[in-house]
C-alpha positions in Angstrom: 4.5 -7.0 11.2 1.6 -6.5 9.2 -0.8 -7.4 6.2 -0.7 -5.0 3.4 -3.1 -5.8 0.6 -5.9 -8.9 0.6 -7.0 -10.0 -2.9 -9.3 -12.3 -4.2 -8.8 -12.3 -7.9 -10.7 -14.1 -10.9 -8.2 -12.9 -13.2 -5.6 -10.0 -13.6 -8.2 -7.9 -14.7 -10.6 -9.4 -12.5 -10.3 -8.5 -9.0 -13.8 -9.5 -6.9 -12.6 -7.7 -3.9 -9.1 -6.0 -2.7 -8.8 -4.7 1.0 -5.6 -2.6 2.0 -5.7 0.6 4.8 -1.7 1.3 2.9 -0.8 3.3 0.2 1.7 2.9 -2.7 2.4 1.3 -6.0 2.4 -1.8 -4.7 -1.3 -2.7 -6.0 -0.4 -1.8 -9.3 3.1 -4.1 -8.8 0.1 -6.7 -7.4 -1.8 -7.1 -11.1 1.7 -7.3 -12.7 2.2 -10.7 -9.9 -1.6 -12.2 -10.8 -0.2 -11.9 -14.8 2.7 -14.1 -13.8 0.5 -17.0 -11.7 0.3 -20.3 -13.0 -3.4 -21.8 -12.7 -3.7 -24.0 -9.5 0.1 -22.9 -7.7 1.4 -21.7 -4.0 3.8 -18.8 -4.2 5.8 -16.8 -2.2 7.5 -13.7 -4.5 10.2 -11.9 -2.2 10.4 -8.2 -2.4 13.3 -7.2 0.8 11.3 -8.0 4.1 8.2 -8.3 2.3 6.3 -10.9 0.5 3.2 -11.9 -2.0 1.6 -14.5 -1.1 -1.1 -17.1 -3.2 -2.8 -19.7 -4.2 -4.3 -20.2 -6.9 -7.2 -22.7 -6.8 -9.9 -24.0 -9.2 -9.2 -20.5 -11.1 -9.4 -18.5 -8.2 -6.2 -16.7 -6.7 -5.9 -15.3 -3.0 -3.4 -13.2 -2.5 -1.9 -11.2 0.3 1.4 -8.7 0.6 2.5 -8.6 4.1 5.7 -7.8 5.7 6.9 -9.3 8.9 4.5 -11.9 9.0 5.1 -15.7 8.7 4.8 -17.7 5.4 2.7 -20.2 7.6 0.5 -18.0 8.9 0.0 -16.0 5.3 -0.7 -19.2 4.4 -3.6 -20.2 7.0 -4.6 -16.8 6.5 -5.7 -17.0 2.5 -7.1 -20.9 4.4 -9.5 -18.7 6.7 -10.5 -16.0 3.8 -10.9 -19.0 1.2 -13.2 -20.9 3.6 -14.5 -19.3 5.8 -15.3 -15.6 4.3 -15.4 -16.0 0.6 -16.7 -20.0 0.3 -19.4 -19.6 3.7 -20.9 -16.5 1.3 -21.0 -17.9 -2.0 -20.4 -21.0 -3.8 -18.5 -21.6 -6.8 -21.3 -21.3 -9.7 -22.3 -18.0 -8.4 -18.2 -16.7 -7.6 -17.6 -17.8 -11.5 -20.2 -15.3 -12.3 -18.7 -12.1 -10.4 -17.8 -9.4 -11.5 -14.5 -7.4 -10.8 -15.0 -5.8 -7.5 -18.8 -7.8 -7.0 -17.0 -9.0 -3.6 -15.8 -5.4 -1.8 -18.5 -5.3 0.7 -16.3 -8.5 2.2 -14.2 -5.6 4.1 -15.3 -5.8 7.2 -15.2 -9.8 7.0 -11.1 -8.8 6.0 -10.1 -6.4 8.3 -11.9 -8.8 11.5 -9.6 -11.1 9.9 -6.5 -9.6 9.7 -7.0 -8.4 12.9 -6.9 -12.3 14.3 -4.0 -13.1 12.5 -2.1 -9.8 13.4 -2.0 -11.6 16.8 0.2 -14.2 16.9 -2.1 -17.3 16.7 -1.6 -20.9 17.0 -4.5 -22.0 15.0 -6.7 -21.4 12.2 -10.2 -19.3 13.2 -11.3 -23.0 12.5 -9.3 -24.9 15.0 -6.3 -26.1 12.8 -2.7 -25.3 13.9 -0.8 -23.4 12.2 2.0 -25.5 11.9 -0.1 -26.8 9.1 0.5 -24.5 6.8 4.1 -24.8 6.8 3.9 -25.3 2.8 6.4 -26.0 0.0 5.5 -23.4 -2.1 5.5 -24.0 -6.0 6.8 -21.1 -7.0 9.8 -19.1 -4.6 11.3 -16.5 -5.7 12.7 -12.9 -5.8 10.1 -10.0 -7.6 12.5 -9.3 -9.8 13.0 -12.8 -11.3 8.9 -13.6 -11.0 8.5 -10.6 -12.9 11.7 -11.4 -15.2 12.1 -7.0 -15.1 13.4 -4.6 -11.6 10.0 -4.1 -9.2 10.8 -1.3 -6.7 7.8 -1.8 -4.5 6.7 1.3 -2.3 4.5 1.2 0.4 3.4 4.1 3.3 0.9 4.0 6.1 -2.0 6.4 6.0 -0.6 8.1 9.0 2.1 8.2 7.5 1.2 10.1 4.4 -0.8 12.2 6.3 2.1 13.6 8.6 4.5 13.9 5.6 1.4 16.3 4.0 1.2 18.4 7.4 5.1 18.8 7.2 5.0 19.7 3.3 2.6 22.7 4.1 4.1 23.6 7.4 7.0 23.8 4.6 4.8 26.2 2.7 3.4 28.2 4.9 7.3 28.8 6.2 8.3 29.9 2.8 5.2 31.7 1.7 6.0 33.7 5.3 10.0 33.9 4.5 8.9 35.3 0.9 6.4 38.1 2.5 9.2 38.8 4.4 11.9 39.1 2.5 9.8 41.3 -0.2 8.7 44.3 2.7 12.4 44.3 3.3 12.9 45.3 -0.5 10.1 48.1 -0.1 11.9 48.9 3.2 15.2 49.2 1.4 14.4 50.8 -1.5 12.2 53.6 0.4 15.6 53.7 2.8 18.0 54.6 -0.5 14.9 56.8 -1.9 15.5 58.8 0.7 18.8 58.8 0.7 19.2 59.6 -2.7 16.4 62.5 -2.4 18.7 64.1 0.5 21.2 63.7 -1.2 19.5 65.7 -3.9 17.8 68.6 -2.0 21.6 69.1 -0.2 23.5 69.6 -3.4 20.6 72.2 -4.6 20.9 74.2 -1.6 24.8 73.9 -1.9 
């Protein structure tokens, strides 16, 4: 189970911070989701075994993209993200003056929060029971229905990307070695054929 990405935004165009340790097109898809979020709403947008889960409150959107994380854990995570990670450091007035990516300095706090909520906690970091966050969302539907179009969300871990890169480089090197081997064999064959022809010509002249 994992938290794939975490976003705090004022509008689809003003993302205050975004954290992920994965690669894929989910970041672009998250922007499409942000565009559709209504003011003062809570939502679960499903994509197979993954979900965009968000809370939009007072013109600020807190959203995470998760895999195999329960809804209540994700909502509890967003509560702590809002109260502990963001609001404890910035007043609402200051947040409203912030520009895109002004809160990217919160990466370490977000990583710490992800680590905590990836360990099956029974309470929030403030001591509230996870069960208190069994929230009935105002929006609960598939991503294709929410966006009104078919979307395929891709996610790859950095380890998978590095593994695939190494595999591709290995295949490329093998291909280049095979090509070099084929070229050498072609030259040998040409020399052999040339030698046979020369031998036949010399033999016919002697006769």
